[in-house]
PyMOL commands that place a pseudoatom at each C-alpha (Angstrom):
pseudoatom trace, name=CA, resn=UNK, resi=1, chain=A, elem=C, hetatm=0, pos=[-38.495, 60.875, 3.569]
pseudoatom trace, name=CA, resn=UNK, resi=2, chain=A, elem=C, hetatm=0, pos=[-37.323, 61.910, 0.216]
pseudoatom trace, name=CA, resn=UNK, resi=3, chain=A, elem=C, hetatm=0, pos=[-37.662, 65.614, -1.328]
pseudoatom trace, name=CA, resn=UNK, resi=4, chain=A, elem=C, hetatm=0, pos=[-38.465, 66.468, -4.789]
pseudoatom trace, name=CA, resn=UNK, resi=5, chain=A, elem=C, hetatm=0, pos=[-36.362, 68.683, -6.055]
pseudoatom trace, name=CA, resn=UNK, resi=6, chain=A, elem=C, hetatm=0, pos=[-39.680, 70.713, -7.727]
pseudoatom trace, name=CA, resn=UNK, resi=7, chain=A, elem=C, hetatm=0, pos=[-38.004, 73.126, -10.715]
pseudoatom trace, name=CA, resn=UNK, resi=8, chain=A, elem=C, hetatm=0, pos=[-41.476, 73.383, -12.593]
pseudoatom trace, name=CA, resn=UNK, resi=9, chain=A, elem=C, hetatm=0, pos=[-41.102, 69.568, -14.651]
pseudoatom trace, name=CA, resn=UNK, resi=10, chain=A, elem=C, hetatm=0, pos=[-43.854, 69.201, -16.317]
pseudoatom trace, name=CA, resn=UNK, resi=11, chain=A, elem=C, hetatm=0, pos=[-45.131, 65.703, -16.664]
pseudoatom trace, name=CA, resn=UNK, resi=12, chain=A, elem=C, hetatm=0, pos=[-46.695, 63.977, -19.921]
pseudoatom trace, name=CA, resn=UNK, resi=13, chain=A, elem=C, hetatm=0, pos=[-49.801, 65.148, -19.255]
pseudoatom trace, name=CA, resn=UNK, resi=14, chain=A, elem=C, hetatm=0, pos=[-48.724, 68.909, -19.289]
pseudoatom trace, name=CA, resn=UNK, resi=15, chain=A, elem=C, hetatm=0, pos=[-49.034, 69.764, -15.445]
pseudoatom trace, name=CA, resn=UNK, resi=16, chain=A, elem=C, hetatm=0, pos=[-46.219, 70.544, -13.405]
pseudoatom trace, name=CA, resn=UNK, resi=17, chain=A, elem=C, hetatm=0, pos=[-44.905, 67.134, -11.242]
pseudoatom trace, name=CA, resn=UNK, resi=18, chain=A, elem=C, hetatm=0, pos=[-46.463, 68.578, -7.847]
pseudoatom trace, name=CA, resn=UNK, resi=19, chain=A, elem=C, hetatm=0, pos=[-50.214, 68.987, -9.383]
pseudoatom trace, name=CA, resn=UNK, resi=20, chain=A, elem=C, hetatm=0, pos=[-50.305, 65.662, -11.078]
pseudoatom trace, name=CA, resn=UNK, resi=21, chain=A, elem=C, hetatm=0, pos=[-48.917, 64.075, -7.703]
pseudoatom trace, name=CA, resn=UNK, resi=22, chain=A, elem=C, hetatm=0, pos=[-51.424, 65.960, -5.860]
pseudoatom trace, name=CA, resn=UNK, resi=23, chain=A, elem=C, hetatm=0, pos=[-54.829, 64.489, -8.191]
pseudoatom trace, name=CA, resn=UNK, resi=24, chain=A, elem=C, hetatm=0, pos=[-53.107, 61.468, -7.717]
pseudoatom trace, name=CA, resn=UNK, resi=25, chain=A, elem=C, hetatm=0, pos=[-55.366, 61.617, -4.483]
pseudoatom trace, name=CA, resn=UNK, resi=26, chain=A, elem=C, hetatm=0, pos=[-58.145, 63.631, -5.512]
pseudoatom trace, name=CA, resn=UNK, resi=27, chain=A, elem=C, hetatm=0, pos=[-60.595, 61.036, -6.767]
pseudoatom trace, name=CA, resn=UNK, resi=28, chain=A, elem=C, hetatm=0, pos=[-59.186, 58.187, -4.411]
pseudoatom trace, name=CA, resn=UNK, resi=29, chain=A, elem=C, hetatm=0, pos=[-57.995, 55.059, -6.659]
pseudoatom trace, name=CA, resn=UNK, resi=30, chain=A, elem=C, hetatm=0, pos=[-59.862, 56.516, -9.295]
pseudoatom trace, name=CA, resn=UNK, resi=31, chain=A, elem=C, hetatm=0, pos=[-57.550, 59.450, -9.832]
pseudoatom trace, name=CA, resn=UNK, resi=32, chain=A, elem=C, hetatm=0, pos=[-54.835, 57.385, -8.972]
pseudoatom trace, name=CA, resn=UNK, resi=33, chain=A, elem=C, hetatm=0, pos=[-56.015, 54.819, -12.286]
pseudoatom trace, name=CA, resn=UNK, resi=34, chain=A, elem=C, hetatm=0, pos=[-56.051, 57.819, -14.521]
pseudoatom trace, name=CA, resn=UNK, resi=35, chain=A, elem=C, hetatm=0, pos=[-52.640, 59.098, -13.904]
pseudoatom trace, name=CA, resn=UNK, resi=36, chain=A, elem=C, hetatm=0, pos=[-51.063, 55.969, -13.538]
pseudoatom trace, name=CA, resn=UNK, resi=37, chain=A, elem=C, hetatm=0, pos=[-52.094, 55.191, -17.115]
pseudoatom trace, name=CA, resn=UNK, resi=38, chain=A, elem=C, hetatm=0, pos=[-52.008, 58.482, -18.562]
pseudoatom trace, name=CA, resn=UNK, resi=39, chain=A, elem=C, hetatm=0, pos=[-48.659, 59.035, -17.580]
pseudoatom trace, name=CA, resn=UNK, resi=40, chain=A, elem=C, hetatm=0, pos=[-45.264, 58.518, -19.639]
pseudoatom trace, name=CA, resn=UNK, resi=41, chain=A, elem=C, hetatm=0, pos=[-42.278, 59.635, -18.434]
pseudoatom trace, name=CA, resn=UNK, resi=42, chain=A, elem=C, hetatm=0, pos=[-42.489, 61.281, -14.285]
pseudoatom trace, name=CA, resn=UNK, resi=43, chain=A, elem=C, hetatm=0, pos=[-41.634, 58.263, -12.035]
pseudoatom trace, name=CA, resn=UNK, resi=44, chain=A, elem=C, hetatm=0, pos=[-42.840, 60.907, -9.227]
pseudoatom trace, name=CA, resn=UNK, resi=45, chain=A, elem=C, hetatm=0, pos=[-46.476, 60.791, -10.686]
pseudoatom trace, name=CA, resn=UNK, resi=46, chain=A, elem=C, hetatm=0, pos=[-46.636, 56.883, -11.125]
pseudoatom trace, name=CA, resn=UNK, resi=47, chain=A, elem=C, hetatm=0, pos=[-45.663, 57.041, -7.413]
pseudoatom trace, name=CA, resn=UNK, resi=48, chain=A, elem=C, hetatm=0, pos=[-48.397, 58.869, -6.372]
pseudoatom trace, name=CA, resn=UNK, resi=49, chain=A, elem=C, hetatm=0, pos=[-50.702, 56.966, -8.893]
pseudoatom trace, name=CA, resn=UNK, resi=50, chain=A, elem=C, hetatm=0, pos=[-49.469, 53.667, -7.650]
pseudoatom trace, name=CA, resn=UNK, resi=51, chain=A, elem=C, hetatm=0, pos=[-49.655, 54.724, -3.822]
pseudoatom trace, name=CA, resn=UNK, resi=52, chain=A, elem=C, hetatm=0, pos=[-53.264, 56.350, -4.176]
pseudoatom trace, name=CA, resn=UNK, resi=53, chain=A, elem=C, hetatm=0, pos=[-54.557, 53.110, -6.054]
pseudoatom trace, name=CA, resn=UNK, resi=54, chain=A, elem=C, hetatm=0, pos=[-52.907, 50.912, -3.321]
pseudoatom trace, name=CA, resn=UNK, resi=55, chain=A, elem=C, hetatm=0, pos=[-53.958, 52.937, 0.004]
pseudoatom trace, name=CA, resn=UNK, resi=56, chain=A, elem=C, hetatm=0, pos=[-57.638, 53.465, -1.127]
pseudoatom trace, name=CA, resn=UNK, resi=57, chain=A, elem=C, hetatm=0, pos=[-58.207, 50.083, -2.478]
pseudoatom trace, name=CA, resn=UNK, resi=58, chain=A, elem=C, hetatm=0, pos=[-57.043, 48.727, 0.569]
pseudoatom trace, name=CA, resn=UNK, resi=59, chain=A, elem=C, hetatm=0, pos=[-59.253, 51.001, 2.696]
pseudoatom trace, name=CA, resn=UNK, resi=60, chain=A, elem=C, hetatm=0, pos=[-62.200, 50.245, 1.201]
pseudoatom trace, name=CA, resn=UNK, resi=61, chain=A, elem=C, hetatm=0, pos=[-61.910, 46.687, 1.172]
pseudoatom trace, name=CA, resn=UNK, resi=62, chain=A, elem=C, hetatm=0, pos=[-61.089, 46.751, 5.229]
pseudoatom trace, name=CA, resn=UNK, resi=63, chain=A, elem=C, hetatm=0, pos=[-64.280, 49.312, 5.032]
pseudoatom trace, name=CA, resn=UNK, resi=64, chain=A, elem=C, hetatm=0, pos=[-66.598, 46.228, 3.540]
pseudoatom trace, name=CA, resn=UNK, resi=65, chain=A, elem=C, hetatm=0, pos=[-65.603, 43.275, 5.138]
pseudoatom trace, name=CA, resn=UNK, resi=66, chain=A, elem=C, hetatm=0, pos=[-66.177, 45.040, 8.707]
pseudoatom trace, name=CA, resn=UNK, resi=67, chain=A, elem=C, hetatm=0, pos=[-69.208, 46.643, 7.262]
pseudoatom trace, name=CA, resn=UNK, resi=68, chain=A, elem=C, hetatm=0, pos=[-70.507, 43.626, 7.587]
pseudoatom trace, name=CA, resn=UNK, resi=69, chain=A, elem=C, hetatm=0, pos=[-70.401, 42.925, 11.331]
pseudoatom trace, name=CA, resn=UNK, resi=70, chain=A, elem=C, hetatm=0, pos=[-72.919, 44.080, 14.015]
pseudoatom trace, name=CA, resn=UNK, resi=71, chain=A, elem=C, hetatm=0, pos=[-71.861, 46.734, 15.842]
pseudoatom trace, name=CA, resn=UNK, resi=72, chain=A, elem=C, hetatm=0, pos=[-68.123, 46.545, 16.032]
pseudoatom trace, name=CA, resn=UNK, resi=73, chain=A, elem=C, hetatm=0, pos=[-68.485, 46.517, 12.534]
pseudoatom trace, name=CA, resn=UNK, resi=74, chain=A, elem=C, hetatm=0, pos=[-70.050, 49.854, 12.351]
pseudoatom trace, name=CA, resn=UNK, resi=75, chain=A, elem=C, hetatm=0, pos=[-67.508, 51.489, 14.424]
pseudoatom trace, name=CA, resn=UNK, resi=76, chain=A, elem=C, hetatm=0, pos=[-64.738, 49.926, 12.543]
pseudoatom trace, name=CA, resn=UNK, resi=77, chain=A, elem=C, hetatm=0, pos=[-66.033, 51.360, 8.885]
pseudoatom trace, name=CA, resn=UNK, resi=78, chain=A, elem=C, hetatm=0, pos=[-66.325, 55.078, 10.730]
pseudoatom trace, name=CA, resn=UNK, resi=79, chain=A, elem=C, hetatm=0, pos=[-62.632, 54.590, 11.983]
pseudoatom trace, name=CA, resn=UNK, resi=80, chain=A, elem=C, hetatm=0, pos=[-61.671, 53.567, 8.544]
pseudoatom trace, name=CA, resn=UNK, resi=81, chain=A, elem=C, hetatm=0, pos=[-63.406, 56.325, 6.768]
pseudoatom trace, name=CA, resn=UNK, resi=82, chain=A, elem=C, hetatm=0, pos=[-61.439, 58.914, 9.581]
pseudoatom trace, name=CA, resn=UNK, resi=83, chain=A, elem=C, hetatm=0, pos=[-58.433, 57.177, 8.702]
pseudoatom trace, name=CA, resn=UNK, resi=84, chain=A, elem=C, hetatm=0, pos=[-59.164, 57.286, 4.765]
pseudoatom trace, name=CA, resn=UNK, resi=85, chain=A, elem=C, hetatm=0, pos=[-59.934, 61.323, 4.971]
pseudoatom trace, name=CA, resn=UNK, resi=86, chain=A, elem=C, hetatm=0, pos=[-56.788, 62.029, 7.045]
pseudoatom trace, name=CA, resn=UNK, resi=87, chain=A, elem=C, hetatm=0, pos=[-54.483, 60.000, 4.517]
pseudoatom trace, name=CA, resn=UNK, resi=88, chain=A, elem=C, hetatm=0, pos=[-56.331, 61.412, 1.747]
pseudoatom trace, name=CA, resn=UNK, resi=89, chain=A, elem=C, hetatm=0, pos=[-55.609, 65.140, 3.100]
pseudoatom trace, name=CA, resn=UNK, resi=90, chain=A, elem=C, hetatm=0, pos=[-51.677, 64.237, 4.054]
pseudoatom trace, name=CA, resn=UNK, resi=91, chain=A, elem=C, hetatm=0, pos=[-51.180, 62.698, 1.091]
pseudoatom trace, name=CA, resn=UNK, resi=92, chain=A, elem=C, hetatm=0, pos=[-52.394, 65.551, -1.290]
pseudoatom trace, name=CA, resn=UNK, resi=93, chain=A, elem=C, hetatm=0, pos=[-50.154, 68.138, 0.756]
pseudoatom trace, name=CA, resn=UNK, resi=94, chain=A, elem=C, hetatm=0, pos=[-47.059, 65.797, 0.533]
pseudoatom trace, name=CA, resn=UNK, resi=95, chain=A, elem=C, hetatm=0, pos=[-47.674, 65.249, -3.089]
pseudoatom trace, name=CA, resn=UNK, resi=96, chain=A, elem=C, hetatm=0, pos=[-47.929, 69.016, -3.735]
pseudoatom trace, name=CA, resn=UNK, resi=97, chain=A, elem=C, hetatm=0, pos=[-45.019, 70.102, -1.554]
pseudoatom trace, name=CA, resn=UNK, resi=98, chain=A, elem=C, hetatm=0, pos=[-42.659, 67.466, -4.221]
pseudoatom trace, name=CA, resn=UNK, resi=99, chain=A, elem=C, hetatm=0, pos=[-42.528, 64.986, -1.659]
pseudoatom trace, name=CA, resn=UNK, resi=100, chain=A, elem=C, hetatm=0, pos=[-41.637, 61.141, -2.066]
pseudoatom trace, name=CA, resn=UNK, resi=101, chain=A, elem=C, hetatm=0, pos=[-43.485, 60.176, 0.992]
pseudoatom trace, name=CA, resn=UNK, resi=102, chain=A, elem=C, hetatm=0, pos=[-43.775, 56.416, 1.705]
pseudoatom trace, name=CA, resn=UNK, resi=103, chain=A, elem=C, hetatm=0, pos=[-46.643, 54.782, 3.639]
pseudoatom trace, name=CA, resn=UNK, resi=104, chain=A, elem=C, hetatm=0, pos=[-45.283, 51.592, 5.306]
pseudoatom trace, name=CA, resn=UNK, resi=105, chain=A, elem=C, hetatm=0, pos=[-46.011, 48.329, 3.088]
pseudoatom trace, name=CA, resn=UNK, resi=106, chain=A, elem=C, hetatm=0, pos=[-47.759, 50.161, 0.454]
pseudoatom trace, name=CA, resn=UNK, resi=107, chain=A, elem=C, hetatm=0, pos=[-45.313, 53.122, -0.399]
pseudoatom trace, name=CA, resn=UNK, resi=108, chain=A, elem=C, hetatm=0, pos=[-42.574, 50.359, -0.937]
pseudoatom trace, name=CA, resn=UNK, resi=109, chain=A, elem=C, hetatm=0, pos=[-44.851, 48.518, -3.202]
pseudoatom trace, name=CA, resn=UNK, resi=110, chain=A, elem=C, hetatm=0, pos=[-45.245, 51.617, -5.261]
pseudoatom trace, name=CA, resn=UNK, resi=111, chain=A, elem=C, hetatm=0, pos=[-41.733, 52.787, -5.480]
pseudoatom trace, name=CA, resn=UNK, resi=112, chain=A, elem=C, hetatm=0, pos=[-40.467, 49.310, -6.746]
pseudoatom trace, name=CA, resn=UNK, resi=113, chain=A, elem=C, hetatm=0, pos=[-43.573, 49.447, -9.022]
pseudoatom trace, name=CA, resn=UNK, resi=114, chain=A, elem=C, hetatm=0, pos=[-43.622, 52.905, -10.208]
pseudoatom trace, name=CA, resn=UNK, resi=115, chain=A, elem=C, hetatm=0, pos=[-41.271, 52.335, -13.492]
pseudoatom trace, name=CA, resn=UNK, resi=116, chain=A, elem=C, hetatm=0, pos=[-41.369, 54.851, -16.530]
for i in range(1, 116): cmd.bond("trace and resi %d" % i, "trace and resi %d" % (i + 1))
show_as sticks, trace
zoom trace
């Protein structure tokens, strides 16, 4: 886990990078998309925006697929919702603390593609 050396650096949105990183997760993949396309200078913000997009879209897809399965699907969608909530809080805290916290698979993809 890499620490971001937070020194009050601003992103191209005018926000501190850690605040912009946190906001990438606030509205799940929607704010991730907004910050991905708005951010021009900060690799940190782009990384968190991409990770937010991939995390919440993949959880939404899994949730939709299992929603069609009687009984077991309801249990799995409830667990997926709980997992999404836990990730949502965790990722906002990590971004606010300036951490390049990478989720398995998704984090590596986001890291490779977070170019400014």
